[in-house]
C-alpha positions, 0 to 999 in steps of 0.5 A: 326086018321091022315089018315082022312080028316074030324074028327067026334065027337068020334074022337074029343072026343078021341083026346081031352079027352072030352065027345062026347056032348062037342066034338059036341059043339067044332065041331059046333064052328069050323064049324061056324068059317069056314062058316064065312070065306066062306068055305063049312062045313059038319054038325057033322064033322070038317076038321082035319087040321083046328082042329089040327091048332086050338087045337095045335096053339090056345086056343079053349075057 
């Protein structure tokens, strides 16, 4: 998984041990945060670096 720049819902689901629908909710939330900071996002995918920073450094909920 470390080779990809962007993670999809299946990747997030596997990484966190959650369902795919919940992974989509997390991706949407993270992409909303990135959009508010002026970044371009891809629907259904999240930047791996940003995802890992948020999961490993800060609580998602």
